[in-house]
Rosetta silent file (secondary structure, phi, psi, omega in degrees, C-alpha in Angstrom):
SEQUENCE: MHRDTFRQSAVRGFALAIVAWGVAFAVRYGLAHVFPPGFPYLTFFPAVVLVAFYAGLRPALLTATLSGLSAWWFWIGPTGFDFGVATLVAIAFYVFVVAIDIFFIVGMDDASRRLAQEVERNAALATSRDILMKEVQHRVSNNIQVVSALLSIEARGATDAGARKALADASARTALIARIQRSLAEAETNLTAFESLARAVAEDALKAAARDDVGLTVSGDGAPLSAEEATPVILIMLECVNNALEHAFPDRPGHIVIRLENDGPSRVLVVSDDGIGVSRDHDAPQSLGLKIILALSRQLGGEWSITPSTPGSAARLSWPRSVALPGG
SCORE:     score description
SCORE:     0.000 S_00000001
   1 L     0.000  123.487 -173.458  142.266   -6.244   34.097 S_00000001
   2 L   -74.667  149.718 -176.222  143.118   -3.855   31.448 S_00000001
   3 H   -68.609  -38.886 -170.472  140.193   -1.784   29.899 S_00000001
   4 H   -77.534   -4.840  178.170  141.178   -2.648   26.346 S_00000001
   5 H   -54.982  -50.665 -174.667  140.813   -6.410   26.957 S_00000001
   6 L   -89.065  -10.458 -177.608  137.158   -6.515   25.874 S_00000001
   7 L   -88.242  -25.294 -173.350  137.585   -3.782   23.284 S_00000001
   8 L   -79.648  -15.977  179.771  140.256   -5.311   21.181 S_00000001
   9 L  -131.465  122.379 -179.645  138.072   -8.446   20.477 S_00000001
  10 H   -64.790  -30.011 -177.418  134.402   -8.296   19.551 S_00000001
  11 H   -65.959  -48.302 -178.651  133.965  -11.907   20.815 S_00000001
  12 H   -60.415  -39.181 -177.035  135.339  -10.990   24.297 S_00000001
  13 H   -61.752  -50.013 -176.427  133.215   -7.805   24.310 S_00000001
  14 H   -73.749  -24.967  171.614  129.871   -9.514   23.595 S_00000001
  15 H   -65.986  -43.711 -179.252  130.862  -12.404   26.034 S_00000001
  16 H   -59.657  -45.159 -178.700  131.290   -9.814   28.665 S_00000001
  17 H   -63.881  -37.607 -175.053  127.833   -8.383   27.883 S_00000001
  18 H   -72.208  -40.340 -177.763  126.068  -11.765   28.013 S_00000001
  19 H   -65.972  -56.567  176.406  127.932  -12.728   31.257 S_00000001
  20 H   -46.717  -53.237  168.125  127.143   -9.289   32.875 S_00000001
  21 H   -43.698  -56.966 -179.597  123.483   -9.736   31.856 S_00000001
  22 H   -53.187  -44.175  175.659  123.487  -13.266   33.242 S_00000001
  23 H   -62.502  -48.115 -172.443  124.939  -12.192   36.564 S_00000001
  24 H   -65.966  -45.856 -173.593  122.561   -9.189   36.960 S_00000001
  25 H   -61.951  -42.498  179.008  119.497  -11.452   35.999 S_00000001
  26 H   -57.885  -47.771 -176.109  120.568  -14.194   38.618 S_00000001
  27 H   -62.451  -45.226 -172.584  121.116  -11.749   41.359 S_00000001
  28 H   -66.699  -40.391 -177.730  117.695  -10.029   40.448 S_00000001
  29 H   -70.422  -48.026 -178.794  115.872  -13.318   40.239 S_00000001
  30 H   -60.315  -33.296  178.634  117.381  -14.676   43.363 S_00000001
  31 L  -103.461   17.324  178.922  116.562  -11.680   45.531 S_00000001
  32 L   -47.065  -36.944 -171.004  113.089  -11.018   43.863 S_00000001
  33 L   -83.251   -7.657 -177.098  111.384  -11.742   47.279 S_00000001
  34 L   -89.006  -31.986 -177.877  113.753   -9.233   48.978 S_00000001
  35 L   -72.839  141.210  171.848  113.297   -6.225   46.570 S_00000001
  36 L   -77.692  166.881  174.919  110.247   -4.090   47.018 S_00000001
  37 L   -62.394  144.127  179.377  107.877   -3.536   44.142 S_00000001
  38 L    91.913   14.353  172.437  108.920   -0.911   41.565 S_00000001
  39 L  -133.254   59.081 -179.088  112.596   -1.774   41.180 S_00000001
  40 L   -76.229  -10.591  178.780  112.766   -4.176   38.321 S_00000001
  41 L  -105.325   12.686 -167.159  116.044   -2.732   36.849 S_00000001
  42 L   -59.927  -38.923 -178.764  118.028   -2.423   40.067 S_00000001
  43 L   -85.336  -17.771 -175.182  120.601   -5.009   39.251 S_00000001
  44 H   -82.031  -32.121 -179.750  120.609   -4.323   35.530 S_00000001
  45 H   -63.786  -42.261  171.018  121.769   -0.613   35.506 S_00000001
  46 H   -57.569  -44.140 -177.493  125.292   -1.630   37.074 S_00000001
  47 H   -59.672  -52.037  178.801  125.642   -4.338   34.441 S_00000001
  48 H   -60.449  -40.495  173.271  125.012   -1.964   31.566 S_00000001
  49 H   -58.716  -55.495  169.539  127.432    0.695   33.076 S_00000001
  50 H   -38.823  -48.918 -176.808  130.051   -1.957   33.559 S_00000001
  51 H   -74.717  -39.008 -174.628  129.851   -3.306   29.994 S_00000001
  52 H   -67.299  -52.523 -163.793  129.733    0.403   28.416 S_00000001
  53 H   -65.395  -48.067 -169.212  132.941    1.291   30.477 S_00000001
  54 H   -93.927  -22.134 -172.262  134.995   -1.974   29.619 S_00000001
  55 H  -123.054  -13.409  168.451  133.581   -3.097   26.262 S_00000001
  56 L   105.909 -174.810 -175.142  132.249   -0.135   24.502 S_00000001
  57 H   -65.723  -50.537 -174.947  128.846    0.811   22.693 S_00000001
  58 H   -69.693  -49.774  171.608  127.671   -2.348   20.922 S_00000001
  59 H   -61.921  -35.359  169.786  128.161   -4.690   23.850 S_00000001
  60 H   -65.367  -32.843  178.166  126.474   -2.261   26.154 S_00000001
  61 H   -73.605  -29.211  173.927  123.451   -2.063   23.935 S_00000001
  62 H   -60.333  -55.805 -179.296  123.316   -5.942   24.011 S_00000001
  63 H   -50.020  -52.947 -177.577  123.391   -5.853   27.754 S_00000001
  64 H   -58.206  -44.880 -173.506  120.752   -3.109   27.948 S_00000001
  65 H   -67.032  -44.028  179.540  118.440   -4.998   25.447 S_00000001
  66 H   -62.742  -45.649 -175.949  118.674   -8.312   27.394 S_00000001
  67 H   -69.027  -37.039  177.381  118.274   -6.635   30.634 S_00000001
  68 H   -63.585  -40.437  176.056  115.146   -4.549   29.486 S_00000001
  69 H   -64.441  -45.289  179.931  113.468   -7.674   28.018 S_00000001
  70 H   -59.717  -46.424 -178.048  114.157   -9.674   31.222 S_00000001
  71 H   -72.640  -24.130 -179.284  112.730   -7.099   33.480 S_00000001
  72 H   -73.305  -33.015 -175.037  109.815   -6.483   31.169 S_00000001
  73 H   -75.500  -46.435 -171.472  108.935  -10.246   31.089 S_00000001
  74 H   -88.928  -37.663 -168.568  109.433  -10.988   34.842 S_00000001
  75 L  -127.939    3.799  175.214  108.927   -7.767   36.875 S_00000001
  76 L  -112.099  106.109 -177.768  106.990   -5.196   35.022 S_00000001
  77 L    66.002 -160.824  179.159  103.190   -5.823   35.235 S_00000001
  78 L   -54.362  155.961  179.223  101.865   -9.323   34.554 S_00000001
  79 L   -64.568  135.286 -172.741  104.413  -11.973   33.676 S_00000001
  80 L   108.415 -169.280 -176.799  105.162  -11.618   29.820 S_00000001
  81 L   -97.791   87.444  173.316  105.322   -8.766   27.679 S_00000001
  82 L   -68.295  131.851  177.589  102.565   -6.471   28.920 S_00000001
  83 L  -109.640   33.066  171.063  101.697   -3.369   26.800 S_00000001
  84 L   -75.085  161.462  177.195   99.783   -1.507   29.450 S_00000001
  85 H   -52.959  -47.835  172.233  100.415    2.086   30.027 S_00000001
  86 H   -54.876  -43.039  178.970  102.186    1.765   33.196 S_00000001
  87 H   -63.886  -41.688 -175.067  104.396   -0.945   31.754 S_00000001
  88 H   -68.429  -35.447 -179.854  105.158    1.142   28.675 S_00000001
  89 H   -68.929  -49.079  173.959  106.066    4.220   30.901 S_00000001
  90 H   -48.465  -46.322 -176.807  108.291    2.021   32.934 S_00000001
  91 H   -72.272  -41.507  176.131  110.070    0.666   29.902 S_00000001
  92 H   -58.300  -44.136  175.635  110.412    4.273   28.468 S_00000001
  93 H   -55.412  -45.971 -173.670  112.123    5.288   31.775 S_00000001
  94 H   -66.367  -48.441 -179.559  114.548    2.400   31.537 S_00000001
  95 H   -58.112  -44.592 -177.619  115.420    3.259   27.855 S_00000001
  96 H   -60.551  -48.017 -175.422  115.995    6.917   28.746 S_00000001
  97 H   -68.282  -40.290  179.803  118.318    6.148   31.723 S_00000001
  98 H   -72.456  -28.283  175.273  120.378    3.534   29.993 S_00000001
  99 H   -60.976  -55.817 -177.122  120.677    5.748   26.831 S_00000001
 100 H   -56.631  -42.395  179.184  122.049    8.618   28.974 S_00000001
 101 H   -55.073  -50.492 -178.080  124.432    6.172   30.760 S_00000001
 102 H   -68.719  -36.358 -174.846  125.720    4.665   27.656 S_00000001
 103 H   -66.011  -46.811 -175.593  125.993    8.100   25.800 S_00000001
 104 H   -70.558  -44.795 -169.490  128.127    9.716   28.721 S_00000001
 105 H   -67.061  -53.571 -175.728  130.289    6.707   29.503 S_00000001
 106 H   -64.844  -41.713 -179.657  131.113    5.903   25.807 S_00000001
 107 H   -65.817  -44.185 -178.195  131.284    9.570   24.752 S_00000001
 108 H   -64.276  -39.106 -177.508  133.618   10.419   27.742 S_00000001
 109 H   -67.539  -41.555  175.824  135.808    7.341   26.983 S_00000001
 110 H   -58.543  -50.021 -177.461  136.053    8.349   23.245 S_00000001
 111 H   -54.680  -49.879 -178.826  136.950   11.773   24.381 S_00000001
 112 H   -54.508  -43.453 -176.183  139.570   10.576   26.861 S_00000001
 113 H   -77.906  -22.673  177.343  141.169    8.354   24.173 S_00000001
 114 H   -76.365  -38.673  179.604  141.351   11.160   21.585 S_00000001
 115 H   -59.728  -45.516  176.698  142.854   13.371   24.249 S_00000001
 116 H   -55.516  -42.528 -173.240  145.390   10.663   25.177 S_00000001
 117 H   -73.639  -31.109  175.459  146.271   10.157   21.422 S_00000001
 118 H   -72.242  -43.578  176.633  146.709   13.951   21.184 S_00000001
 119 H   -59.979  -38.047 -179.930  148.959   14.085   24.202 S_00000001
 120 H   -77.641  -29.231  172.190  151.041   11.256   22.795 S_00000001
 121 H   -69.378  -42.017  169.089  151.345   12.941   19.469 S_00000001
 122 H   -62.337  -25.908  172.145  152.351   16.208   20.999 S_00000001
 123 H   -67.919  -48.336 -172.434  154.986   14.266   23.123 S_00000001
 124 H   -65.129  -47.149  171.874  156.298   12.699   19.962 S_00000001
 125 H   -52.341  -46.596  179.996  156.496   16.072   18.312 S_00000001
 126 H   -67.738  -33.584  171.581  158.136   17.602   21.195 S_00000001
 127 H   -57.389  -46.199 -172.124  160.704   14.751   21.288 S_00000001
 128 H   -65.815  -39.381 -175.647  161.367   15.141   17.576 S_00000001
 129 H   -67.115  -41.379  176.645  161.719   18.886   18.008 S_00000001
 130 H   -56.316  -45.358  177.962  164.233   18.418   20.879 S_00000001
 131 H   -70.694  -32.857  170.805  166.338   16.086   18.964 S_00000001
 132 H   -64.807  -34.393  174.432  166.432   18.319   15.979 S_00000001
 133 H   -75.527  -25.361  163.293  167.455   21.295   18.075 S_00000001
 134 H   -62.974  -45.236  173.644  170.264   19.181   19.617 S_00000001
 135 H   -61.722  -42.783  177.855  171.413   18.232   16.190 S_00000001
 136 H   -59.297  -49.722 -179.329  171.300   21.830   14.897 S_00000001
 137 H   -55.244  -46.831 -178.746  173.223   22.924   18.117 S_00000001
 138 H   -59.483  -53.332  174.391  175.834   20.171   17.489 S_00000001
 139 H   -57.464  -39.548  171.687  176.325   21.348   13.902 S_00000001
 140 H   -62.906  -44.199  174.599  176.670   24.807   14.789 S_00000001
 141 H   -58.619  -47.510  179.286  179.154   23.985   17.430 S_00000001
 142 H   -58.949  -44.605  173.076  181.146   21.929   14.995 S_00000001
 143 H   -53.164  -53.604  179.210  180.936   24.724   12.415 S_00000001
 144 H   -56.432  -41.775 -177.074  182.251   27.232   14.846 S_00000001
 145 H   -64.018  -33.420  173.502  184.966   24.883   15.949 S_00000001
 146 H   -66.775  -38.165  171.836  186.072   24.741   12.240 S_00000001
 147 H   -64.511  -40.417 -176.815  186.292   28.563   12.198 S_00000001
 148 H   -68.641  -47.368 -175.477  188.211   28.566   15.374 S_00000001
 149 H   -64.658  -37.930  178.332  190.740   25.976   13.937 S_00000001
 150 H   -67.330  -39.564  179.878  191.138   28.030   10.614 S_00000001
 151 H   -67.688  -34.642  173.232  191.795   31.285   12.617 S_00000001
 152 H   -64.337  -39.690  177.576  194.372   29.185   14.664 S_00000001
 153 H   -63.443  -46.667 -172.111  196.120   28.001   11.542 S_00000001
 154 H   -62.200  -41.867  177.569  196.150   31.602   10.110 S_00000001
 155 H   -54.758  -55.188  174.950  197.568   32.813   13.492 S_00000001
 156 H   -55.021  -26.389 -177.560  200.455   30.394   13.359 S_00000001
 157 H   -92.940   -7.546 -175.947  201.183   31.399    9.837 S_00000001
 158 L   -76.896  145.834 -177.625  201.140   35.230   10.433 S_00000001
 159 L  -100.487  -31.219  174.054  204.479   36.935   10.457 S_00000001
 160 L   -69.566  128.217  176.915  203.121   40.213   12.011 S_00000001
 161 H   -67.449  -35.288  175.355  202.902   39.884   15.840 S_00000001
 162 H   -69.377  -30.216  177.058  199.897   42.040   16.163 S_00000001
 163 H   -73.755  -47.200 -176.220  198.083   40.124   13.480 S_00000001
 164 H   -60.888  -38.855  172.195  199.206   36.855   14.956 S_00000001
 165 H   -61.546  -37.287 -175.371  197.811   37.932   18.479 S_00000001
 166 H   -71.443  -36.958 -176.507  194.439   39.193   17.071 S_00000001
 167 H   -68.396  -38.767 -178.373  194.082   35.981   15.083 S_00000001
 168 H   -63.311  -53.115 -174.749  194.949   33.829   18.201 S_00000001
 169 H   -61.743  -43.626 -176.971  192.449   35.838   20.327 S_00000001
 170 H   -63.783  -41.086  169.705  189.751   35.436   17.784 S_00000001
 171 H   -50.350  -50.569 -176.853  190.439   31.736   17.560 S_00000001
 172 H   -61.887  -41.303 -172.273  190.078   31.463   21.370 S_00000001
 173 H   -72.935  -41.635  179.934  186.835   33.500   21.431 S_00000001
 174 H   -68.399  -35.490  175.380  185.192   31.321   18.747 S_00000001
 175 H   -65.147  -34.423  177.399  186.300   28.130   20.405 S_00000001
 176 H   -66.911  -46.237  174.555  184.674   29.349   23.612 S_00000001
 177 H   -47.082  -54.645  176.700  181.411   29.946   21.655 S_00000001
 178 H   -49.901  -46.703 -178.712  181.574   26.433   20.231 S_00000001
 179 H   -62.291  -33.232 -177.805  182.023   25.154   23.712 S_00000001
 180 H   -74.078  -37.834 -179.211  178.918   27.012   25.048 S_00000001
 181 H   -64.627  -33.450 -179.602  176.899   25.609   22.146 S_00000001
 182 H   -72.555  -39.414  175.187  178.008   22.103   23.008 S_00000001
 183 H   -56.527  -42.563  176.560  176.943   22.614   26.686 S_00000001
 184 H   -59.428  -45.804 -179.363  173.533   23.747   25.489 S_00000001
 185 H   -61.769  -33.646 -173.743  173.275   20.790   23.288 S_00000001
 186 H   -86.836  -14.359 -179.743  174.251   18.280   25.943 S_00000001
 187 L   -75.283  149.134 -178.088  171.865   19.884   28.457 S_00000001
 188 L   -66.323  -32.154  178.658  168.448   18.221   29.131 S_00000001
 189 L  -118.664 -172.696 -177.117  166.668   21.511   28.619 S_00000001
 190 L   -95.374   52.064  177.048  167.505   24.562   26.661 S_00000001
 191 E  -137.302  153.839  176.713  169.431   25.785   29.613 S_00000001
 192 E  -132.281  141.354  178.993  173.087   25.439   30.864 S_00000001
 193 E   -67.436  127.224 -177.826  174.409   25.661   34.455 S_00000001
 194 H   -65.768  -48.782 -164.833  176.434   28.829   34.873 S_00000001
 195 H   -63.690  -40.922 -174.457  178.674   27.734   37.804 S_00000001
 196 H   -68.442  -48.577 -175.632  180.062   24.567   36.073 S_00000001
 197 H   -65.804  -48.277 -179.757  180.578   26.213   32.693 S_00000001
 198 H   -53.917  -47.911 -177.034  182.027   29.521   34.217 S_00000001
 199 H   -61.199  -54.969 -173.717  184.388   27.518   36.506 S_00000001
 200 H   -61.990  -41.824  177.847  185.702   25.328   33.572 S_00000001
 201 H   -68.653  -41.711 -178.745  186.277   28.491   31.181 S_00000001
 202 H   -59.943  -47.981 -178.069  187.949   30.431   33.975 S_00000001
 203 H   -59.599  -41.296  177.098  190.239   27.481   34.877 S_00000001
 204 H   -65.124  -32.052  179.113  191.231   27.151   31.255 S_00000001
 205 H   -66.262  -40.850  176.228  192.063   30.915   31.112 S_00000001
 206 H   -61.045  -49.416  173.272  194.348   30.451   34.208 S_00000001
 207 H   -53.440  -45.051 -176.237  196.090   27.469   32.589 S_00000001
 208 H   -68.752  -28.990  179.614  196.536   29.215   29.233 S_00000001
 209 L   -89.620   -1.673 -179.099  198.069   32.204   31.130 S_00000001
 210 L    54.152   41.140  176.887  200.295   29.688   33.225 S_00000001
 211 L  -110.560   77.294 -179.871  199.072   31.529   36.418 S_00000001
 212 L   -84.839    5.764  170.672  198.796   28.695   38.927 S_00000001
 213 L  -101.718   17.619  175.151  199.403   31.409   41.565 S_00000001
 214 E  -114.746  123.851 -175.721  195.950   32.883   41.096 S_00000001
 215 E   -84.050  170.375 -172.049  193.142   31.392   43.132 S_00000001
 216 E  -146.890  128.251  169.172  189.568   31.155   41.671 S_00000001
 217 E  -127.789  133.701 -174.135  186.178   31.131   43.397 S_00000001
 218 E  -134.949  131.665  179.155  182.896   30.772   41.428 S_00000001
 219 E  -143.481  134.736  175.630  179.381   30.829   42.773 S_00000001
 220 L  -144.661   15.014  175.034  176.054   30.911   41.179 S_00000001
 221 L    54.285   35.162  176.484  173.558   29.254   43.514 S_00000001
 222 L    66.668   20.778 -176.200  172.862   26.550   40.749 S_00000001
 223 L   -68.222  136.136  169.651  171.474   29.321   38.572 S_00000001
 224 E   -87.742  160.630  179.569  170.990   28.422   34.849 S_00000001
 225 E  -116.130  136.028  178.455  171.715   30.452   31.836 S_00000001
 226 E   -85.079  170.828 -170.463  169.272   30.333   28.861 S_00000001
 227 H   -66.666  -26.418  179.726  170.585   29.888   25.300 S_00000001
 228 H   -67.286  -43.966 -177.133  170.022   33.693   24.793 S_00000001
 229 H   -93.333  -21.057 -174.553  172.188   34.510   27.792 S_00000001
 230 H   -58.267  -57.269 -173.205  174.924   31.848   27.852 S_00000001
 231 H   -67.476  -35.602  175.681  177.224   33.049   25.045 S_00000001
 232 H   -71.309  -41.821  178.961  177.289   36.817   25.860 S_00000001
 233 H   -60.501  -50.891  179.966  177.501   36.186   29.623 S_00000001
 234 H   -68.893  -35.306  172.827  180.308   33.774   29.490 S_00000001
 235 H   -61.893  -42.090 -179.859  182.284   35.685   26.896 S_00000001
 236 H   -69.481  -41.759  166.880  182.107   38.878   29.090 S_00000001
 237 H   -47.526  -45.948 -177.984  183.138   36.881   32.068 S_00000001
 238 H   -68.471  -42.647  178.747  186.124   35.493   30.276 S_00000001
 239 H   -57.938  -37.914  177.647  187.153   39.030   29.082 S_00000001
 240 H   -68.647  -37.903  175.291  186.927   40.245   32.746 S_00000001
 241 H   -66.756  -43.946  177.302  189.071   37.271   33.899 S_00000001
 242 H   -61.877  -39.113  176.790  191.654   37.816   31.133 S_00000001
 243 H   -61.010  -46.349  174.828  191.768   41.480   32.086 S_00000001
 244 H   -57.040  -48.017 -176.214  192.327   40.716   35.665 S_00000001
 245 H   -70.091  -28.054  179.037  195.111   38.339   34.853 S_00000001
 246 H   -80.786  -38.178 -165.014  196.747   40.950   32.534 S_00000001
 247 H  -107.568  -44.483 -171.919  196.379   44.064   34.622 S_00000001
 248 H   -70.014  -42.675 -169.175  195.575   43.095   38.367 S_00000001
 249 L  -127.308   66.633  178.503  198.330   40.726   39.091 S_00000001
 250 L   -69.380  -22.144 -179.730  201.339   41.674   37.019 S_00000001
 251 L  -148.159   34.202  178.141  204.027   40.327   39.292 S_00000001
 252 L  -159.547  156.654 -176.278  202.278   38.846   42.279 S_00000001
 253 L   -75.273  167.979 -177.053  199.837   36.083   43.196 S_00000001
 254 E  -169.862 -167.170 -177.371  196.131   36.936   43.741 S_00000001
 255 E  -145.410  144.613  175.944  192.480   35.689   43.824 S_00000001
 256 E  -126.382  137.533 -175.936  189.579   36.082   41.461 S_00000001
 257 E  -119.258  114.381  172.832  185.934   35.787   42.544 S_00000001
 258 E   -98.547  126.965 -179.594  183.111   35.163   39.919 S_00000001
 259 E  -140.238  128.776  176.372  179.728   35.565   41.297 S_00000001
 260 E  -107.843  126.870 -174.404  176.181   35.434   39.682 S_00000001
 261 E  -129.733  167.337  177.225  173.432   36.894   41.723 S_00000001
 262 E  -105.418  130.321 -179.432  169.729   37.782   41.639 S_00000001
 263 E  -134.922   76.749 -179.120  168.951   41.368   42.146 S_00000001
 264 L    63.886 -118.120 -176.648  165.006   41.626   41.959 S_00000001
 265 L   -87.544   11.808  175.812  164.076   41.644   38.093 S_00000001
 266 E  -120.779  158.259  174.628  167.797   41.691   37.062 S_00000001
 267 E  -106.369  141.640 -177.476  170.609   39.203   37.056 S_00000001
 268 E  -132.158  130.489  174.138  174.152   40.483   38.017 S_00000001
 269 E  -104.531  119.501 -175.930  177.525   39.095   37.140 S_00000001
 270 E  -115.779  131.405  170.642  180.378   40.331   39.367 S_00000001
 271 E  -123.922  109.281  178.901  184.047   39.401   38.483 S_00000001
 272 E  -122.867  158.057  178.950  186.253   40.870   41.238 S_00000001
 273 E  -140.432  161.982  176.063  190.017   40.597   42.189 S_00000001
 274 L  -101.669   31.336 -172.766  192.357   41.598   44.948 S_00000001
 275 L   -81.711 -148.643 -175.205  194.858   43.034   42.542 S_00000001
 276 L   -82.032  -10.207  173.334  196.428   46.589   42.173 S_00000001
 277 L   102.327  172.651  178.827  193.055   48.139   41.459 S_00000001
 278 L   -66.662  119.773  176.112  191.597   50.147   38.431 S_00000001
 279 L  -119.185  -12.588 -171.498  194.554   51.895   36.757 S_00000001
 280 L   -74.931  138.582  171.638  193.192   52.317   33.236 S_00000001
 281 L   -72.695  114.593  178.308  192.399   55.921   32.009 S_00000001
 282 L   -58.474  -27.060  174.005  188.763   55.781   31.358 S_00000001
 283 L   -76.415  -13.134 -176.741  189.309   58.408   28.750 S_00000001
 284 L   -74.746  153.541 -178.569  191.810   56.220   26.715 S_00000001
 285 L   -49.674  138.385  178.287  190.856   54.571   23.466 S_00000001
 286 L   -65.838  135.112  177.855  188.920   51.364   24.138 S_00000001
 287 L   -80.076  174.094  179.818  190.666   48.165   23.793 S_00000001
 288 H   -67.351  -40.747  175.357  189.175   45.366   21.677 S_00000001
 289 H   -57.807  -35.072  179.615  188.262   43.461   24.758 S_00000001
 290 H   -76.240  -37.263  170.061  186.345   46.273   26.222 S_00000001
 291 H   -61.129  -37.029  178.321  184.578   46.816   22.958 S_00000001
 292 H   -66.554  -41.877  179.220  183.437   43.212   22.881 S_00000001
 293 H   -57.635  -49.949 -179.020  182.302   43.565   26.394 S_00000001
 294 H   -63.846  -41.678 -179.528  180.200   46.713   25.726 S_00000001
 295 H   -67.812  -45.562  174.207  178.765   45.210   22.605 S_00000001
 296 H   -60.378  -40.070 -173.979  177.729   42.021   24.309 S_00000001
 297 H   -69.771  -31.998 -178.601  176.249   43.966   27.277 S_00000001
 298 H   -75.471  -33.816  169.491  174.029   45.953   24.827 S_00000001
 299 H   -55.902  -35.970  177.991  173.014   42.544   23.226 S_00000001
 300 H   -80.406  -11.094 -172.743  171.778   41.494   26.541 S_00000001
 301 L    73.869   28.901 -175.369  169.982   44.839   27.106 S_00000001
 302 L  -124.061 -163.392 -173.877  172.222   45.436   30.314 S_00000001
 303 E  -138.566  140.340  179.327  174.983   47.586   31.571 S_00000001
 304 E  -118.470  146.065  172.803  178.661   46.759   32.387 S_00000001
 305 E  -151.044  162.566  171.629  181.040   48.852   34.670 S_00000001
 306 E  -133.141  125.132 -165.964  184.235   48.517   36.459 S_00000001
 307 E  -130.355  158.668  169.131  184.873   50.173   39.794 S_00000001
 308 E   -63.915  148.664  175.725  187.724   50.217   42.535 S_00000001
 309 L  -129.878  178.517 -177.792  187.122   47.595   45.265 S_00000001
 310 L  -128.349   97.981   -7.027  188.858   47.079   48.594 S_00000001
 311 L   -83.739  175.872  170.642  191.281   45.584   47.589 S_00000001
 312 L    85.636 -144.843 -177.815  191.451   45.404   43.810 S_00000001
 313 E  -147.936  164.771 -176.811  188.548   46.085   41.363 S_00000001
 314 E  -141.079  129.556  173.181  185.198   44.648   40.618 S_00000001
 315 E  -103.270  130.024 -163.753  183.519   44.375   37.062 S_00000001
 316 E  -128.828  116.038  170.177  179.794   44.325   37.352 S_00000001
 317 E  -108.377  127.623 -178.662  177.344   43.326   34.453 S_00000001
 318 E  -125.991  138.991  173.364  173.394   43.694   35.229 S_00000001
 319 E  -155.828  150.718 -178.866  170.864   42.677   32.683 S_00000001
 320 E   -62.552  132.972 -179.138  167.138   41.739   32.840 S_00000001
 321 L   -77.499  131.120  175.238  166.711   38.149   33.643 S_00000001
 322 L  -103.792   -6.552  179.088  164.884   35.717   31.408 S_00000001
 323 L  -138.685  119.104 -170.321  165.174   32.701   33.528 S_00000001
 324 L   -60.387  128.344  162.830  164.214   32.776   37.307 S_00000001
 325 L   -65.091  141.197 -178.854  166.809   31.895   39.730 S_00000001
 326 L   -51.642  126.782 -173.440  166.047   29.118   42.173 S_00000001
 327 L    82.400   -2.937  177.615  163.899   30.454   44.873 S_00000001
 328 L   -90.646    0.000    0.000  163.298   33.698   42.870 S_00000001
């Protein structure tokens, strides 16, 4: 039986009140010879509580009134409405107890209903907010994709080889940003899984470079990236992968390992290869890719470095984590 069955209809509510009183009266009358003296209200209190819980204030008052009058007539003092001091004290006690019962039951019920309505309203607001955020992210992604397409068109029309390469690289980077935005918009929360996104981006880079001789391993222990982390981290990872494809394996096959780790309060991205190692002069002018990496590292509040490994080299990005890794 649903609690609102007797609240949605006044007729059902008052009918419950009368039935509850009738049952309580019948039980009290039938067991009058069993009950010891001084318990005139023993079966009526549960009836009042039951009606207050299921039907609300007015039906509960009706049950309380009928119960009080019945007990007064039959079981308090001489039969009839006795006005002796002892009788009036007993009636006052009854009124006090049922008033407290009804006050707390009806009050708590009203409070719980208001709380439920507030929770429902907040849930609706949260749903609306999430829908709006997803729509905004889709629109941002579409707009960035348009910019990428425009840059690609300009690249195809450029006559200077350097300008054509710069525009093509800019188009690829903006397309990646749009892709990251889409992955955030499609996620159930404001997080995106690192491992699946990093693998897809790195595999695209291998295909674009026509390097089917380079193997790829990606691990992230199911770690998510927040909206603030996703774009800079994936862009830095892609620049490291492209750098490895360009410099680590100029004329031979190889393997690239991408790893996201938890290091105490920090998160660490490592992109390592088994190529020819670090050969770049660190005092040489910075390339555009390196400038992008350093700028994005500062945006994360982190540090980036590349060091020799055995074999090859390892690029390492460390930044304060804003999303806890599983088990961390």
